[in-house]
N, C-alpha and C positions, 0 to 999 in steps of 0.2 A: 540274253541279258535279263536280269531280274532286278526288282527294286531292292535298294539297300535298307529300306525302312523295316525295322523289326516290329512285328505285330504287338499290339498292346497286351494281347493274351499271354505272351511270354513273360512280361513283367508282372502280370497278375498272378500267374502260376508261382513265380519265384517269391513274390511278396507274401502271399498267403501261406505257402509252405514254410517260409522262413520264420513265421511266428513260432514254429517249433524251436528255433534258435533263441528267440526272446524268452520263451519259457525255460529253456535250458539255462540261459544266463541268469534269469531271475531266481530260479530255484536253487542254483548252486551258489549264487552271490548273496542271497538274503541272509544266510547264516552268519555272514560277517558282522552285520549290525545286530542281529538277534542274539548272537553269542554273548555279547557284553551283558545282556540282561539275563539270559539263561544261566550263565555261570554264577551270577549273584543269586537269582531266585532259587536255583536248585543246588547251590553249593558244589559246583562241579570242579573236579581236579583237572590238571592239564591233560591227563590221559582220557578222562571222560569227555572233555571238550573235543579232543581229537576223534573220539568215537561218534559223537553227535554230528560232527562235520563229515566224517568219512563214510558213514553207513550209506549215504546217498550214492557213493561211488561203487559200493558193493552191488547195489541195485542196478547201477548203470552198466556194470560188467555183465550182469545177468540179462539185462534188457538188450544190450548190443548182441549178445550171443543168440538170443531167441529171435530177434527181429530180422536178422539176415536170412535165416531159414524160412521164416514166415513170409517175408517179402518175395523170396524165390517161388513160393507156392501160391500165395494169394495176391501178389502185386504190391508195388510200393505204396500206392494211394491208400489202400485199405489199412496197411500197417500204420501209416501216419495218422489216419482217423482214430485207430485204436490207441495210439500214443496220446492223442488229445484227451480221450476219455480217461486214461490212466492218470494223466497230469491233473485233471480236475478232481478225481477221487483222492489222489494223494495230497493235494493242497488242502482240500476240505478236512481230511483226516488229521493233518498236521495242525491246522488251526484249532480243531476241537480236542486235541490230545489232552487227556487228563493228567498224564504223568510222563516221566522220562521214557519208559519202555514203549508206551504207545506212540510217543513222538518219534522214537527210533524206527518203529515199524512203519509209520507214515512216510518218513523220509526214505526208507527202503523202497516203498512203492513209487515215490517220486523218482527215485533212481532208475527204476524200470523204464519210466517214460523218458528220462534224460538219455539213457542208453539207446533206446529205440529212436529218438529224434536225432541224436548225433550220428547214428549209423545210417539211417534211411533218408533223412531230408536232403543231405548233400548228394546222395545217389539219385534221388528223384529229380533234383534240379539239373544235375549233370546230364541225365538221360533225356531231358526235354529241351535243354538250352542249345541255341545255335553256337557253333564252335567259336566264332569271333568275339562273342560276348559272354562265353561260358564262365570265364574267370571271375568277372565282376558280379555275375548273378550268383555264383557259388559263394563268393566272399560276402554277399549279402547275408548269408546264414551267419557267418562270424560277426558281421556288423550287428545283426540282431541279438547275437549272444552278448556283445558288448553293451548294447542298449539295455538289454535285460539286466545286466550287472549294474549299470548306472542307475536304473530305476530302483534296483534293490538297495543300493547305497543311499539314494535319496529317501527311500521309505525308512531305512534304518535310522536316518537322521531325523526325519519328520515324526516318526513314531517312537521316539526314544524314551517314552514314559513307561512305567511298570505295566506289564501285560501287553504292550504294543506288539510284541512278537507274534501274537496270534493273528492280528490283523495283517501283519507282514506276510504270513503264510497264506492267509485266505485270499488276498488280492490276486493270486495266480490263477484262480478259477476263471476270471474274466477272459484273459487271452487264450486259455485252454478251450473255452467254449467257442471263441472266434475261430480258432484253428480247426476244430472239429466241424463246425458248420461250413466254413469256407472250403475245406477239402472235398466236401460232398459235391461241389460244383466244378471241380477240376478234373482233367483227364488222367487216365492211367499212362504210365511210361510206355512210349512206343517201342522201346527196346525189349521190355518185358512182354509186350503184346506179340511182337515178332517171335520171341522165344517160345510162346505158347501157341504159335500157328495162327494168330489172329491178325494177319497182315492187313486186311482191309481196314480194321479199326485203327491200326498203327498209321496207315496212310492218311486216314481222316484226321488223326491227331496232329501229325506233322504238317498237314496242309493248313491247319489253323495256326500253327506256331512258326511258320517260315514265311519270309517275304514273298510277295506276289511274283510269280514266274520262277521261283526257286525249283531246282530239279529234285523234287521230293522222292520220285521213284528211284533215283540213283542212290539217295540216302538209304532208302529201304533195302535196295540191293546190297549195299555195303554192310548194313546191319545183318541181313540174312547170311552173307558170306562169313561174318565174324561168328555168328551163332550156329552155323551149319555143322551138324554132327556132334555138337557139344551138349551134354546133359547139364543144364544150368543148376547151380546150387549145391554141388556135391563137395563135401569137405575134403575128401581124399584127393580131389583134383588139385588142391593147393600145393601138393608135393611135386607136381610136374616140373621138370627142369626149366622149361621155357617160361613158366609163371614166376619162378623164384626171384629174378631180378626186380620185378615190379613189387612183389610181396615184401622183399627186403626194404625197398625204399618206403613203401607205405607204413610198414611196421616201425622202421627206424625213425621216420619223421614223427609218427605218433608218440613214440617213447621220448624223443628229445623235446617234444612240445611241453612235456611235463618236467623232465629232468632239468631243463633250463630255468625252472623256478617260478613260473608264472602264477600257479595257483597257491603256492606258499604265500605270495603277496596278496592275491585276491582274497583268500580265506582268512588270513591272519594279520593283515596290515594294521587294523585298528588295535588288535590285541597286542601285537609287537610294539606298537608306538606307545600305548598306554603303559605297558611294562617298562618301556625305556624312559618314562618320565613325562611323556606328552599328556595333556589333559584329555578327558573323554571327548570334548567338543572338537579339539584340534585333531584328534585321531579320526573321528567320524568325518570331519571336513576333509582330511587328507584322503579318506576312503572315497568320498565323492569326486575328488580330483583324479583319483585313479580310474574311476568309472568314466570320467570325461576323456582321459587319455586313451582308454580302451575304445571309445567311440571314434575319436580322431584317428586312431590307428586303423580301425575298421574301414573308415572312409578312404584314407590314403592307400591302404592295402588293396581296396577294391579297384582303384585306378591303377596302381603299380603292377598288379599281376597281369593285366592285359596289355599295358603299355610297355613296361620293362621286361616282363616275363616272371615266371614263378621262381626259377633258380636265381636270377639276378637280384630279385627283390630280397631273397634270403641272404645272399652274399653281401648286399649293400647294408642291411640293417642289423644282422646278427652281431657284427663286431661292436656296434654301439651298445647292444644289449649286454655283451660281455663286459665292456668297459664300465657301464653304469652299475652293474652288479658288483664289480671289483671296487668301485668308489664307495658303494654302500657298505661293503665289508670293511674298508678302511675307516669309514665314518664311525663305525661301532667298535673300533679298537679300544676306546676308552669310554668313560661315562659321557652320555649325550647331555651335557649340562650347560652348553652355551648356545646363544642364538645362531651363530655361524654353523655350528655342528648340526643343529636341527634343520636349518635351511638346506644344508648339504644332503642330509638324509631325504628330505622331501623332494628336492630337485633330482637326486639320483633315482629315487623311486619312480618319479614321473618319467624320467628319461628311459629307465629300464622298461616300463610298461609300454611306452610309445615305440621303442625300437623292437622289442620282442613281439609286441602286438602286430606290427607291420611285417617283420621279417620271419616270424614263425606262426603266430596264431592266424594270420590271414591266409596262410598256405596249407595248414594242417588238414582242414576239412575239404580242401580242393584237390590236393595231389593224389590221394588214394582213389577216389572214384574216377579220376581221369586216367590213371595208368593201369588199373586192375582190369583184366579182360572180362568181357561180358559174361562168359560161361561161369565164372567164379566170383563175379562182382559182389553178390550178396554175402556169401560166407567170408570172402577175403576182406571186404569192408568191415564186417563184424569183427574179424580177428584183429584188424588194425585198431578198431574202436575199443575193443576189450583191452588191447595193449595200452592205449591212451589212458583208459580209466584205471587200469591196474597200476600204472606208474603214478597216476594222480592219487590213487589210494595210498601208495607208499609215501608220497609227499605229505598228504594230509595226516597220516598216522605218525610221521617222523619229524615234522617241522618243529613243533614246540619242544619235543623231546631232544632234538638235535641242538636247539638253541640253549636248552638247559645244560646239555653235556659239553658242548664246545663253544657256546656263545653265539651271538648274532654274527660276529665277524667271521668265525670259522664256517658257519653254515652258509653265509652268503658267498664266501670264497669258493666253496664246493660248487654252488650254482654257477658262478662265473666260469669255472673250469668246464662245466658241462656245456656252456654256450660255445666255448672254444672247440670242444669235441664235436659239437653239432656242425660247426663251420667246416671242419675237416670232412665229415660225413657228406655234406652237401657237395663239396668240391669233388669228391671221389665218386659218388654214386647217383646223385639226383639229376635226371634229365630235364630238358626244357620242353614244356608241352604247350606253350602259348600258341594259339591259332590253329592247333592240329585237331582234326576230328578224333573222336574216341576210337574209330576204326583204324585210322592211320597210326595212332599210338600203338594199338594192339598188333598191327601188322609189323611194326618195327620190333616189338617184343618177340614175336614169333620167329623172326629171322635169326635170332641168336646173336652171339657176340656181345659187345658192350652196349647195353641198353642206353646209357647216357650218350655215347658217341653216335648211336643210330639216329638220335633225335636232335643232334646239333643243328642249329640254323644253317 
């Protein structure tokens, strides 16, 4: 028998590393408020606005690709420390940017950090967390993303005077420094240590992070069995037949997390609302409301994924996401010129953010690191993250253009249909991983057959 009490060190590890999520959320969300001033100060066209927003996503794709390989070679912890340094450099450069080109360059650097954080922080947490609370600890990353986005919206509202966008960008240096310093005191992933033959160090780390009396040696044995004979971090291993079901799920969920429309709303909600006739103050206020909904969704999602399960959480909330987006499409069929229509738009926006935030965003950073096998977890997670940022880039570059071409109603209807397609994908392919150790999940994957059915409760 062992104590059920989780050591405080587990929560400290998750809280400090999840600061990477706060930076991720802040640096991707701050452009929403800053854009209202940038487009006026610099006379930006719709296409130029899309470029300013989307360049961070190009950097994120590059950062995700590089971070997986670096993490396999140098460890998860060192990569997260490097990410914090790049965050600070990018934020400082963006704040001091003398013109559009230098701002674009700074936001590309920020993207490198965003990609590295989104790829490696969830993996780091997954590989240190006990199985029974792994879900809520990993969703802490998404909650911190939401908190970062809320802070970004609040800063956009509070610093709405001319030139305030520089301060908006500069504020990110503070949490970046906290992340870098905090990670210096945290341990390396025990699974990476085992893969490098440093079993004694892995044993010491797990002893600190598991309840008193827990069979740490058995967990080490399970990790060694999963890692035995595998050369970690090789991209060519992603093509193995037994790896493909997990890779399909990880990449599919990453793609749908963007195709369902979340970042079209996060990036452009104030711009869309202003163009639809809302005042600047109302648009920014709605943006703050969206940030609040994201935080609430993160809290509810953190509880739901461990109590209800990952798959069930998606199937419960994604239908609400689809319905809310469809209502939004209907609300924009004509001019939004009445109080009832405007309230319909706002309520539908909030309902969509809440349901999609719980049903999709709470799971997207959790499912990949859980189901991808240890030997290819670095590059496979990078591939899934690059997929996410790639589709995010498509949304960022196309949202305003699509609205001009087919209107708000047509654009939101497409996103509603993508939510329906995601539900079909989850029903057909996504397994339930709640309460399973990473090694148990990998064992089910290696057996072949239906990956989803192999992990049915």
